C-alpha positions in Angstrom: -6.0 2.4 19.6 -4.5 -1.1 20.2 -1.0 -1.8 19.0 -2.0 -5.4 18.6 -3.5 -4.6 15.2 -0.4 -2.8 13.8 0.5 -4.4 10.5 3.7 -6.4 10.0 5.8 -6.6 6.8 3.5 -8.9 4.8 0.4 -6.9 5.5 2.2 -3.6 4.6 3.3 -5.1 1.3 -0.3 -6.2 0.6 -1.5 -2.6 1.3 1.2 -1.4 -1.1 0.1 -3.9 -3.8 -3.5 -2.6 -3.6 -2.4 1.0 -3.5 -0.1 0.6 -6.5 -3.0 -0.9 -8.4 -5.3 2.0 -7.6 -2.7 4.6 -8.5 -2.0 3.0 -11.9 -5.6 2.3 -12.6 -6.6 6.0 -12.1 -3.8 7.2 -14.3 -4.8 4.8 -17.0 -8.5 5.7 -16.8 -7.9 9.4 -17.0 -5.7 8.8 -20.0 -8.3 6.6 -21.7 -11.0 9.2 -21.3 -8.8 12.1 -22.4 -7.6 10.3 -25.5 -11.1 9.2 -26.4 -10.6 5.5 -25.9 -13.5 5.6 -23.4 -16.5 7.9 -23.3 -17.9 7.9 -19.8 -18.2 10.0 -16.6 -15.2 9.5 -14.3 -14.7 10.6 -10.8 -11.0 10.4 -9.9 -10.1 9.1 -6.5 -6.4 10.0 -6.8 -5.0 10.9 -3.4 -7.4 8.6 -1.5 -5.8 5.3 -2.3 -4.5 4.4 1.2 -7.9 4.3 2.8 -9.5 1.4 0.8 -6.1 -0.4 0.4 -5.6 -0.6 4.2 -9.3 -1.1 4.9 -9.8 -4.0 2.5 -6.6 -5.7 3.6 -8.3 -5.9 7.0 -11.4 -7.6 5.5 -12.0 -11.1 4.2 -13.3 -11.9 0.7 -16.6 -12.8 2.3 -17.1 -9.5 4.0 -19.5 -7.0 2.3 -18.5 -3.7 0.8 -21.1 -1.1 -0.1 -19.5 2.0 -1.7 -20.6 5.0 -3.7 -20.8 5.9 -7.4 -17.3 7.4 -7.2 -16.0 4.3 -5.4 -13.9 2.4 -8.1 -10.9 2.6 -5.8 -12.9 0.8 -3.0 -14.0 -1.9 -5.4 -10.6 -2.6 -6.8 -9.1 -2.7 -3.4 -11.7 -5.3 -2.4 -10.8 -7.5 -5.3 -12.9 -6.7 -8.3 -11.1 -8.3 -11.3 -9.6 -5.7 -13.6 -11.0 -7.3 -16.8 -14.5 -7.3 -15.4 -14.1 -3.7 -14.3 -12.7 -2.4 -17.6 -15.2 -4.2 -19.7 -18.0 -2.8 -17.6 -16.8 0.9 -17.8 -16.4 0.3 -21.5 -20.0 -0.8 -21.8 -19.1 -4.3 -23.0 -21.1 -7.5 -22.5 -18.2 -9.2 -20.6 -18.4 -6.6 -17.9 -19.4 -7.4 -14.4 -22.9 -6.0 -15.0 -22.9 -7.0 -18.7 -22.1 -3.4 -19.7 -25.3 -2.0 -18.3 -24.1 -0.6 -15.1 -21.2 1.5 -16.3 -18.7 3.2 -14.0 -21.3 4.4 -11.5 -23.3 1.2 -10.8 -20.7 -1.5 -10.3 -21.2 -4.7 -8.4 -19.2 -8.0 -7.9 -20.8 -10.2 -5.2 -18.1 -12.9 -5.6 -15.8 -10.6 -3.7 -18.5 -9.1 -1.5 -18.8 -5.9 -3.6 -22.5 -5.2 -3.4 -25.0 -3.0 -5.2 -23.8 0.5 -5.9 -26.2 3.4 -6.7 -25.9 7.0 -7.8 -27.8 8.2 -4.6 -25.5 10.0 -2.2 -25.3 8.1 1.1 -27.2 5.1 -0.1 -24.3 2.8 0.9 -25.2 3.1 4.6 -28.7 1.7 4.7 -27.8 -1.0 2.2 -24.8 -2.1 4.4 -27.2 -2.1 7.4 -29.5 -4.6 5.6 -26.6 -6.9 4.8 -25.3 -6.7 8.3 -28.7 -7.5 9.7 -28.8 -10.6 7.4 -25.4 -11.7 8.7 -26.5 -11.2 12.2 -29.6 -13.3 11.7 -27.8 -16.1 9.9 -24.7 -16.0 12.1 -22.4 -16.2 9.1 -19.7 -14.0 10.7 -19.6 -11.5 7.9 -18.8 -7.8 8.5 -20.4 -5.1 6.3 -18.6 -1.9 5.4 -20.2 1.3 4.1 -17.9 3.9 2.6 -19.1 7.4 1.8 -17.9 11.0 1.6 -18.1 13.9 4.0 -21.0 15.4 2.2 -23.1 12.2 2.8 -22.6 12.6 6.5 -25.1 15.4 6.4 -28.0 13.5 5.0 -30.8 11.7 6.9 -29.6 8.2 5.8 -26.3 8.7 7.8 -28.1 9.4 11.1 -30.8 6.8 10.5 -28.2 4.1 9.7 -26.0 4.9 12.7 -29.0 4.9 15.0 -30.4 1.6 13.8 -26.9 -0.1 13.7 -26.3 1.0 17.3 -29.6 -0.2 18.6 -29.3 -3.6 17.0 -25.5 -3.9 17.4 -25.1 -4.7 13.8 -21.7 -5.9 12.4 -21.2 -2.9 10.3 -18.5 -0.3 9.9 -19.1 3.2 8.6 -16.1 4.7 6.8 -16.3 8.4 5.9 -13.6 9.2 3.4 -13.4 12.9 4.3 -11.5 14.5 1.3 -12.6 18.0 2.6 -14.9 18.7 -0.4 -18.6 17.7 -0.8 -18.7 17.8 -4.6 -17.8 21.6 -5.0 -18.3 22.7 -1.5 -15.8 22.9 1.3 -16.3 20.8 4.5 -16.5 23.9 6.6 -19.3 25.5 4.6 -21.7 22.5 4.8 -20.8 20.6 8.0 -21.6 21.8 11.5 -19.1 20.7 14.1 -15.4 20.2 13.9 -15.5 16.7 12.6 -17.7 13.7 11.6 -16.3 11.1 14.1 -17.6 13.1 17.0 -21.2 12.4 15.9 -20.7 8.7 17.0 -21.1 9.9 20.6 -24.8 10.6 19.9 -25.4 7.0 19.1 -23.1 5.5 21.9 -20.7 3.9 19.4 -17.0 4.4 18.9 -16.0 7.2 16.6 -12.4 7.2 15.3 -10.7 10.1 13.5 -7.7 8.9 11.6 -5.1 10.1 9.1 -6.5 8.3 6.0 -3.1 8.8 4.2 -1.2 6.9 6.9 -1.4 3.1 6.0 -0.5 2.0 9.6 -3.0 4.2 11.3 -5.7 3.4 8.7 -5.1 -0.4 8.9 -5.0 -0.3 12.7 -8.3 1.5 13.0 -10.0 -0.7 10.4 -8.7 -3.9 11.9 -9.9 -2.9 15.4 -13.4 -2.0 14.0 -13.6 -5.3 12.0 -12.7 -7.4 15.1 -15.2 -5.5 17.2 -18.0 -6.0 14.6 -17.1 -9.7 14.2 -17.2 -10.2 17.9 -20.8 -9.0 18.1 -19.9 -5.6 19.7 -21.6 -3.5 17.1 -20.7 -0.7 14.7 -17.9 1.8 14.5 -17.7 5.1 12.7 -14.3 5.9 11.1 -13.6 9.3 9.7 -10.5 9.0 7.5 -9.0 12.4 6.6 -7.6 12.6 3.1 -7.6 14.9 0.0 -8.7 14.3 -3.6 -6.2 15.7 -6.1 -8.6 16.5 -8.9 -12.1 18.0 -9.2 -15.4 16.3 -8.4 -15.6 14.9 -12.0 -13.0 14.6 -14.6 -13.1 17.8 -16.7 -14.1 20.3 -14.1 -11.6 23.1 -13.5 -11.5 22.7 -9.7 -11.5 26.5 -9.4 -13.6 26.1 -6.2 -10.6 24.3 -4.5 -8.0 26.1 -2.4 -5.1 25.9 -4.8 -2.5 26.3 -2.0 -4.2 23.5 -0.1 -4.3 21.3 -3.2 -0.6 22.0 -4.0 0.4 21.0 -0.4 -1.6 17.8 -0.6 -0.2 16.7 -3.9 3.4 17.4 -2.6 2.6 15.1 0.3 1.2 12.4 -2.0 0.7 9.4 0.3 1.6 6.8 -2.5 5.3 7.7 -3.1 5.6 8.5 0.6 4.6 5.0 1.6 6.8 3.5 -1.1 9.8 5.4 0.2 9.1 4.4 3.8 8.9 0.7 3.0 12.4 0.9 1.5 13.8 3.2 4.2 12.6 0.8 6.9 14.0 -2.3 5.2 10.6 -3.8 4.6 11.1 -4.0 0.8 13.7 -3.3 -1.8 13.4 -1.0 -4.8 13.4 -4.0 -7.1 10.6 -5.7 -5.2 8.3 -2.7 -5.3 9.2 -2.0 -9.0 8.3 -5.6 -9.8 4.9 -5.1 -8.1 4.3 -1.9 -10.1 5.3 -3.5 -13.4 2.9 -6.4 -12.8 0.1 -4.0 -12.0 0.7 -2.0 -15.2 0.9 -5.1 -17.3 -2.4 -6.4 -15.9 -4.2 -3.1 -16.5 -3.0 -2.9 -20.1 -4.2 -6.5 -20.7 -7.6 -5.6 -19.1 -8.0 -2.5 -21.4 -7.1 -4.5 -24.5 -9.5 -7.3 -23.5 -12.3 -4.8 -22.7 -12.0 -2.8 -26.0 -12.0 -6.1 -28.0 -15.2 -7.4 -26.4 -18.6 -6.9 -28.0 -21.3 -4.4 -26.9 -24.5 -5.9 -25.4 -27.3 -6.8 -27.9 -30.5 -4.7 -27.9 -32.2 -7.8 -26.3 -30.2 -7.2 -23.1 -32.4 -4.1 -22.4 -35.2 -6.3 -20.9 -32.9 -8.8 -19.2 -32.0 -8.7 -15.5 -34.9 -6.3 -14.8 -37.7 -8.5 -13.6 -37.7 -11.7 -11.6 -38.8 -13.6 -14.7 -37.3 -12.7 -18.0 -39.7 -11.1 -20.6 -39.4 -11.1 -24.3 -38.0 -8.0 -26.0 
């Protein structure tokens, strides 16, 4: 891995800003659901914040991101506005999808955040289509598909890697391997020691990286982005991480190895990165505290704005469905 892509102070601080936003947003969302302020399904990403924070710092606003139904962390890291996000998950008309997408079907094309579906692994063929369009138009955009380790075992994974390799599409496949495919351990449902090794079958680079290490994650992402932008084709990145909570908010995570979970939470990458920035003289306690205070204030403002906004009218049911609008 080339040291030319290792991040300097400003890039590391930008990764921290995005990470701090994701940590605080997850905490506020879980609180809002548990206290009844919001009624919705929620899939906590806590523990996986470094991956999208570093990845999206290596992307431009114009690059495409195709994530999954449990990908709010990816979308926030890519730049989805907080007010648009919270209004959407609250089902309000001011949401990014007019309150009709909810937490599992978010999109925000202005920042390259493209259609999200509830189908496992669907991010990959969609990203390929966007990458092909970029290749044909020559617009220089890179497409990224993020997905979990469970999705690496479905047909769309193999079909997408194969096609991307044949056509040398400007696409990056990022597997956020949190070691659990819904309620099943990685070892029980995946043949082979890792996902990255599968890239060999398609003659493309396969990189296995510590997804909780912001330097390693950014370096791998930046190298893949530059490779794709230069017309050299796709890269598969397997970022190893761990999710701190169950598949969905409310499950008792009894299927998880509790010793493994305890160790992962004790090695929480968020405070570890924060401490390292201070220890290495890249930031002061006051600087990082100011970033965190700003993040929390913006989230509180977004929540208040969302809950004060109106719900969609019944007439919205038939809008945005067909190419030509029809009467209710």
